[in-house]
C-alpha positions as CSV (number, residue, x, y, z in Angstrom):
1,M,-15.6,-19.1,8.0
2,P,-18.5,-19.0,5.0
3,T,-21.5,-16.6,5.8
4,R,-23.8,-19.3,5.9
5,Q,-22.1,-20.5,9.3
6,L,-22.3,-17.2,11.0
7,Q,-25.7,-18.0,12.4
8,S,-27.2,-14.3,12.7
9,S,-30.9,-15.7,13.3
10,K,-30.0,-16.8,16.1
11,R,-28.1,-13.2,16.7
12,R,-29.4,-10.2,18.1
13,P,-29.0,-6.1,18.4
14,V,-28.6,-5.2,22.2
15,A,-31.8,-3.7,23.7
16,E,-31.2,-2.8,27.2
17,R,-28.7,0.0,28.7
18,A,-25.1,-0.9,28.4
19,E,-23.2,0.0,32.2
20,G,-19.5,0.9,32.8
21,L,-17.4,1.6,31.4
22,L,-14.5,-0.3,29.6
23,P,-11.9,-3.0,31.3
24,A,-8.3,-2.5,32.7
25,H,-6.7,-3.3,29.2
26,L,-8.4,-0.9,27.5
27,S,-7.6,1.5,29.1
28,G,-4.2,1.3,29.8
29,I,-4.1,1.0,25.6
30,L,-5.5,4.8,26.2
31,D,-2.8,5.3,28.4
32,Q,-0.1,4.6,25.7
33,I,-1.9,6.7,22.6
34,G,-0.8,9.9,24.9
35,P,-3.0,12.8,25.5
36,R,-6.0,12.9,23.2
37,L,-9.0,15.9,22.2
38,A,-11.7,14.1,22.5
39,L,-13.4,10.7,24.2
40,I,-16.3,8.4,23.1
41,V,-16.5,5.5,24.5
42,V,-19.8,3.0,22.4
43,R,-20.7,0.0,24.6
44,N,-22.4,-2.2,21.9
45,G,-23.9,-0.7,19.7
46,E,-24.5,2.3,22.0
47,V,-23.2,5.4,23.1
48,V,-22.0,5.6,26.8
49,A,-19.8,8.2,28.6
50,V,-18.0,10.8,26.3
51,E,-15.6,13.4,27.5
52,A,-14.7,16.4,25.4
53,R,-12.2,19.8,25.8
54,P,-14.7,22.0,25.1
55,N,-15.1,26.0,24.5
56,R,-14.8,27.5,28.0
57,P,-12.2,28.0,30.8
58,G,-12.8,25.4,33.4
59,G,-11.0,22.6,32.1
60,S,-12.2,19.6,30.8
61,H,-16.2,18.6,30.3
62,V,-17.5,14.0,31.0
63,S,-20.2,13.2,30.8
64,N,-20.5,9.1,31.9
65,D,-23.7,8.9,31.2
66,V,-26.0,9.9,27.8
67,P,-29.4,10.2,28.1
68,A,-31.9,8.7,26.1
69,Q,-34.1,11.5,25.1
70,A,-37.8,9.8,24.4
71,P,-40.4,11.4,22.1
72,D,-42.7,13.8,23.1
73,A,-46.1,11.1,24.7
74,G,-48.8,10.5,22.4
75,T,-46.0,11.0,19.4
76,S,-46.2,6.8,19.1
77,G,-43.1,7.8,18.7
78,T,-42.4,9.8,15.2
79,L,-40.7,13.2,15.1
80,D,-42.0,16.6,13.1
81,A,-40.1,16.3,10.4
82,S,-38.1,19.4,11.4
83,R,-36.3,17.2,13.9
84,T,-36.3,14.6,11.5
85,A,-34.9,16.3,8.6
86,E,-32.1,17.9,11.1
87,A,-31.1,15.4,12.1
88,S,-31.3,13.3,8.6
89,A,-28.5,16.8,7.9
90,V,-25.9,15.7,10.9
91,L,-25.7,11.9,10.0
92,G,-25.7,12.3,6.5
93,P,-26.3,10.6,3.1
94,A,-26.7,6.8,4.0
95,V,-23.1,4.3,2.3
96,E,-24.7,3.8,-1.2
97,V,-23.0,0.2,-1.9
98,R,-24.7,-2.6,-2.3
99,D,-23.0,-5.0,0.2
100,A,-25.0,-6.8,2.9
101,F,-23.7,-6.2,6.0
102,V,-23.7,-2.4,5.8
103,C,-27.8,-3.3,4.7
104,L,-27.8,-4.8,8.0
105,N,-25.8,-1.3,10.0
106,Q,-28.5,0.5,8.4
107,A,-30.9,-1.2,8.9
108,F,-30.5,-1.2,13.2
109,F,-27.6,1.4,13.6
110,I,-28.0,3.1,17.1
111,D,-26.1,5.5,18.2
112,P,-24.0,7.6,15.0
113,V,-20.6,9.1,16.1
114,V,-20.3,12.3,13.9
115,V,-17.1,14.1,13.9
116,D,-16.2,17.1,11.7
117,A,-13.4,19.1,12.0
118,T,-12.6,22.5,10.8
119,P,-9.8,25.0,11.0
120,S,-10.7,26.0,14.0
121,T,-13.2,23.6,15.9
122,V,-14.0,20.1,16.2
123,T,-18.0,19.3,17.2
124,L,-19.2,15.7,18.2
125,T,-22.4,14.6,18.3
126,Y,-23.5,11.8,19.2
127,G,-26.3,9.3,20.7
128,L,-28.5,10.5,17.2
129,R,-30.4,7.7,18.4
130,V,-32.0,5.8,16.0
131,G,-35.4,4.1,17.3
132,G,-35.5,0.2,14.8
133,S,-37.6,0.7,12.4
134,E,-39.6,3.9,14.1
135,S,-38.0,7.2,13.8
136,L,-34.7,9.6,14.6
137,R,-34.7,10.7,18.3
138,F,-32.2,13.2,19.7
139,S,-30.7,11.8,23.3
140,G,-26.6,13.6,23.1
141,S,-25.5,17.3,22.2
142,A,-22.3,18.8,20.4
143,V,-19.9,19.2,22.2
144,E,-16.6,21.8,20.6
145,A,-13.7,21.5,21.5
146,P,-11.4,24.8,20.8
147,D,-8.4,26.0,19.8
148,H,-7.3,22.4,17.3
149,G,-4.8,24.1,15.8
150,S,-3.3,21.5,13.1
151,G,-4.5,18.4,15.5
152,E,-0.8,16.4,15.5
153,G,-0.6,15.1,18.3
154,T,-4.0,15.3,19.6
155,P,-6.6,12.9,18.4
156,I,-9.5,12.7,19.3
157,V,-10.4,8.2,20.0
158,I,-13.8,6.3,19.6
159,V,-13.6,3.0,21.8
160,N,-16.4,0.9,20.3
161,W,-16.6,-2.5,23.1
162,I,-18.6,-5.6,22.5
163,D,-19.3,-7.5,25.9
164,A,-22.7,-9.1,25.4
165,E,-23.1,-12.9,24.4
166,G,-25.2,-13.2,21.4
167,S,-25.2,-10.2,20.3
168,A,-24.9,-8.6,17.0
169,S,-23.9,-4.5,17.2
170,F,-23.8,-1.5,14.6
171,P,-21.4,0.7,15.3
172,R,-21.9,4.1,12.8
173,T,-18.9,6.0,12.5
174,I,-19.1,10.0,10.2
175,I,-15.7,11.5,10.1
176,R,-16.0,14.6,8.6
177,V,-13.6,16.5,7.7
178,H,-14.1,20.4,6.5
179,S,-11.9,22.8,3.5
180,G,-9.0,23.2,5.5
181,A,-8.8,21.6,8.6
182,R,-7.0,19.1,9.9
183,T,-7.9,15.9,12.4
184,Q,-6.7,13.0,13.3
185,V,-8.5,10.1,14.5
186,V,-8.2,6.7,16.2
187,E,-11.2,3.8,16.1
188,I,-10.7,1.3,18.3
189,M,-12.7,-2.5,18.3
190,A,-12.7,-4.1,21.4
191,S,-14.2,-7.3,22.9
192,P,-12.8,-9.5,25.7
193,D,-11.9,-13.4,24.6
194,D,-15.1,-15.4,26.2
195,V,-17.3,-13.4,24.4
196,S,-19.4,-14.6,21.0
197,A,-20.4,-12.0,19.0
198,L,-21.4,-10.8,15.3
199,V,-19.9,-6.7,15.0
200,C,-20.9,-4.8,11.4
201,P,-18.5,-1.3,11.5
202,V,-19.2,1.2,9.2
203,T,-17.3,3.9,9.1
204,Q,-17.5,7.5,6.4
205,L,-14.6,9.8,5.7
206,D,-15.8,12.7,3.5
207,L,-12.8,15.3,3.3
208,G,-13.3,18.2,2.0
209,D,-11.2,21.1,-0.3
210,G,-7.7,20.8,1.1
211,A,-8.6,18.8,3.9
212,A,-6.0,16.2,6.3
213,L,-7.4,13.7,8.1
214,D,-4.8,10.8,9.4
215,Y,-7.1,7.8,10.7
216,V,-6.5,5.0,12.2
217,F,-8.6,2.4,12.7
218,L,-7.2,-0.8,15.2
219,Q,-9.2,-3.7,15.5
220,L,-8.6,-6.1,19.0
221,L,-11.4,-8.5,19.7
222,G,-11.8,-11.7,21.4
223,K,-11.4,-14.4,20.1
224,G,-15.9,-15.6,19.3
225,T,-15.8,-12.2,17.4
226,T,-16.3,-12.6,14.2
227,Q,-16.7,-8.9,12.4
228,F,-18.1,-7.6,8.8
229,G,-16.8,-4.2,8.6
230,Y,-16.7,-0.9,5.2
231,Q,-15.6,2.2,5.1
232,A,-15.6,4.7,2.4
233,S,-13.5,7.2,2.0
234,S,-14.0,10.5,-0.9
235,A,-11.2,13.9,-1.1
236,G,-11.9,16.4,-2.5
237,Q,-9.9,18.7,-4.1
238,D,-5.6,18.4,-2.7
239,A,-6.9,16.5,0.0
240,N,-4.8,13.8,2.0
241,L,-5.9,10.7,3.4
242,V,-4.2,8.5,6.1
243,A,-5.8,5.5,6.5
244,F,-3.8,2.9,8.2
245,S,-5.9,-0.4,9.5
246,A,-4.8,-2.8,12.2
247,S,-6.3,-6.7,12.1
248,I,-4.8,-8.4,15.3
249,G,-7.9,-9.9,17.3
250,G,-11.7,-11.5,15.9
251,A,-12.2,-15.5,14.5
252,H,-13.6,-13.9,12.0
253,A,-12.1,-10.4,10.6
254,R,-13.3,-8.8,6.9
255,L,-12.4,-5.1,6.5
256,R,-14.0,-3.6,2.6
257,S,-12.4,-0.4,2.1
258,D,-13.6,1.7,-1.0
259,S,-11.8,5.5,-0.9
260,V,-12.2,7.1,-4.3
261,L,-10.2,10.6,-5.2
262,A,-13.2,12.9,-6.0
263,G,-11.0,16.0,-6.4
264,E,-7.7,16.9,-8.1
265,G,-4.1,16.9,-7.1
266,S,-5.5,14.6,-3.9
267,S,-3.5,12.1,-2.5
268,S,-3.4,8.6,-0.1
269,Q,-2.8,6.4,2.1
270,H,-4.2,2.9,3.1
271,L,-2.1,1.4,5.0
272,A,-2.8,-1.9,7.3
273,A,-1.4,-5.0,9.4
274,Y,-2.0,-8.4,10.2
275,V,-1.2,-11.2,12.1
276,G,-3.6,-14.1,12.0
277,T,-2.7,-17.7,14.5
278,G,-4.7,-20.4,15.3
279,D,-7.8,-20.8,12.7
280,Q,-8.5,-17.0,12.3
281,T,-9.0,-15.1,9.2
282,H,-8.2,-12.0,7.6
283,D,-10.0,-10.9,4.9
284,F,-9.4,-7.4,2.9
285,R,-11.1,-5.9,0.4
286,T,-9.7,-3.1,-1.6
287,L,-11.1,0.0,-3.9
288,Q,-8.9,2.8,-5.1
289,E,-10.6,4.4,-7.2
290,H,-8.7,7.6,-8.9
291,A,-12.2,10.1,-10.5
292,A,-9.8,12.8,-11.2
293,R,-6.9,14.1,-12.3
294,R,-3.5,14.0,-11.0
295,T,-4.5,12.2,-8.2
296,T,-2.5,10.2,-5.7
297,S,-2.8,6.6,-3.9
298,D,-0.6,3.8,-2.1
299,L,-1.7,1.2,-0.2
300,V,0.7,-1.5,1.7
301,F,-0.3,-4.3,3.5
302,V,1.6,-6.6,5.0
303,G,0.7,-9.5,7.9
304,S,1.7,-12.7,9.0
305,V,-0.4,-16.3,10.0
306,A,0.7,-18.8,11.7
307,D,-0.9,-22.8,12.9
308,R,-3.8,-22.3,10.9
309,A,-4.6,-19.0,10.2
310,H,-6.1,-18.0,7.1
311,S,-5.1,-14.1,4.7
312,V,-6.7,-12.8,2.5
313,Y,-6.3,-10.2,0.3
314,S,-8.1,-8.8,-3.1
315,G,-8.1,-5.1,-4.5
316,L,-8.8,-2.4,-7.3
317,I,-6.9,0.3,-8.8
318,R,-9.2,2.1,-10.6
319,V,-8.4,5.0,-12.9
320,R,-11.6,6.4,-14.7
321,H,-11.7,8.5,-17.4
322,G,-10.5,12.1,-16.5
323,A,-7.9,10.9,-14.2
324,A,-5.3,11.5,-16.3
325,G,-2.0,12.2,-14.5
326,T,-3.0,9.3,-12.1
327,R,-0.1,7.6,-10.1
328,A,-1.3,4.1,-7.8
329,F,0.3,2.0,-5.9
330,Q,-0.7,-1.5,-3.9
331,T,1.7,-3.3,-2.5
332,N,0.7,-6.8,-0.1
333,R,3.7,-8.5,1.6
334,N,3.7,-11.9,3.8
335,L,5.0,-14.1,5.6
336,V,3.5,-17.8,6.3
337,L,5.4,-19.1,9.2
338,S,3.6,-22.9,9.4
339,K,2.9,-26.0,6.3
340,T,-1.1,-25.9,7.4
341,A,-1.1,-21.6,7.4
342,R,-2.1,-19.8,4.3
343,A,-2.6,-16.3,1.8
344,D,-3.9,-15.8,-1.2
345,S,-3.6,-12.4,-2.6
346,V,-5.3,-11.0,-5.5
347,P,-4.0,-7.0,-6.8
348,N,-6.3,-6.0,-9.5
349,L,-5.8,-3.0,-12.5
350,D,-8.7,-1.2,-14.6
351,I,-7.3,1.4,-16.1
352,Q,-9.3,3.6,-18.3
353,D,-7.4,6.6,-19.3
354,N,-4.0,7.1,-20.6
355,D,-0.8,8.9,-19.2
356,V,-0.9,7.1,-15.7
357,Q,1.6,5.0,-13.3
358,C,0.0,2.4,-11.9
359,S,1.5,-0.9,-10.3
360,H,0.5,-3.6,-8.3
361,A,2.8,-6.8,-6.3
362,S,1.8,-9.0,-4.0
363,A,4.5,-11.7,-1.8
364,I,3.7,-15.0,-0.3
365,G,6.2,-16.7,1.5
366,P,8.2,-17.7,4.8
367,I,10.7,-16.6,6.7
368,D,14.0,-16.1,5.0
369,E,16.9,-19.5,6.2
370,N,19.6,-16.9,5.3
371,Q,18.2,-14.9,8.6
372,R,17.1,-17.4,10.3
373,Y,20.5,-19.2,10.7
374,Y,22.9,-15.5,10.7
375,L,20.3,-14.9,14.5
376,E,20.5,-18.9,15.5
377,S,24.1,-18.8,14.7
378,R,24.9,-16.1,17.0
379,G,23.4,-18.7,20.1
380,V,19.8,-16.8,19.2
381,P,17.1,-19.8,19.8
382,P,15.1,-21.3,17.0
383,E,11.7,-19.4,18.6
384,A,13.6,-16.1,19.6
385,A,14.6,-16.1,15.8
386,E,11.2,-16.5,14.1
387,R,10.1,-14.1,16.9
388,L,13.0,-11.5,15.9
389,I,12.2,-12.3,12.1
390,V,8.9,-11.3,12.0
391,L,8.7,-8.2,14.6
392,G,11.3,-6.9,11.8
393,F,8.9,-7.4,9.1
394,F,6.6,-5.7,10.3
395,D,8.1,-2.5,12.1
396,E,8.7,-0.3,8.8
397,M,4.3,-1.2,8.6
398,I,4.2,0.3,12.3
399,R,6.2,2.7,12.7
400,R,4.0,4.4,9.4
401,A,1.0,4.5,11.9
402,P,0.0,7.9,11.7
403,V,-0.3,8.5,15.5
404,E,2.8,8.3,17.7
405,G,1.1,6.7,20.9
406,V,-0.6,4.1,18.3
407,Q,2.9,3.0,17.3
408,K,3.4,1.7,20.6
409,V,-0.1,0.3,21.2
410,L,0.7,-1.8,17.7
411,L,4.0,-2.6,18.7
412,S,3.1,-4.3,21.8
413,A,-0.6,-6.2,20.6
414,V,1.8,-7.8,17.3
415,A,5.2,-8.7,20.1
416,G,2.1,-9.7,22.3
417,K,0.6,-12.3,20.0
418,L,3.8,-14.2,18.1
419,G,5.4,-14.4,22.2
420,A,2.1,-16.2,23.3
421,E,1.6,-19.8,23.0
422,R,-0.2,-20.9,19.6
423,D,-2.0,-23.8,19.5
424,E,-1.1,-26.8,18.1
């Protein structure tokens, strides 16, 4: 979909406070993901519920209402310098990228969610409300989760639920994993099929020296929602990032991902799976930037398109001067399941130093007829044979999702979409 067709002037940020929590199917997805360290629910860009394990006896702390804290009377919506400085310190610097949708997010985001992980605790800061063009004002507090350990198996889950008709929402997530810490974060973006909306999420992933982060982004938007998302990541010395994105729903879903390996010996994996049917468009744009010596990145994106769906992948590996010893790989594979579907793939390299290992590859094609013949000759109906082959195509990628519970969600989502009756 061309940007000019968005009719963004007809969409407005949601002004009224959201009420209620999540529909049943999203609660079911949370059950599939399994045990979690914390849950934050953001509805139409506004934090409405927080559940976390606090650093004290007595079980979990659940807040189903995050009250807005209005400015003091007589201040005309402004804060004193110390309060503004405190809020700015929690949020950190804005993403510095020349992208129109990042600028929209910067201008209109309401309740950012900030995750700060140390080797022993995770602090969640939420409800740092931005009052439009006026000023920052607090409407929440920090929650500490103790005994985090390695962080494996207990992810922090952030659910962004968009259900306001004709709305534009701008979720902002900041994840900071401090030196020596390890954590897992699952971010879900979802909306019902009968809502027309625009969502422009921005996520920042900052890893300190020796830190490790498993990050999963699940895009489960409805048929009437358009997404223009941006993810920015930076890894310090010997840090390790695994970032997995799944694009299942949405009318037009674009995700730009810029990753900088800034510290010597840092590494990253960027993985994605996408399924397009009907008139969907899935658009991925990636940058793997190597700015230090002995850094490693591996990108693998796989997807399928059917009916009149369209997928686009455009990726760049950039090795800066001074980044000798870099190893960088980029792979994009696509299955085209109908004559009217289309997949475009444009991998690129920009090598500015010697002593590096870099490669890129892309593949676009239909189902292997030998595989189809093998199944059909053993009594498998043609429709079932195609579905089995496509599920097998995605199986390896789904198994690489770093949170085990997410693998179950993805398998169900992909199988459900392939099994659903498509719009012919």
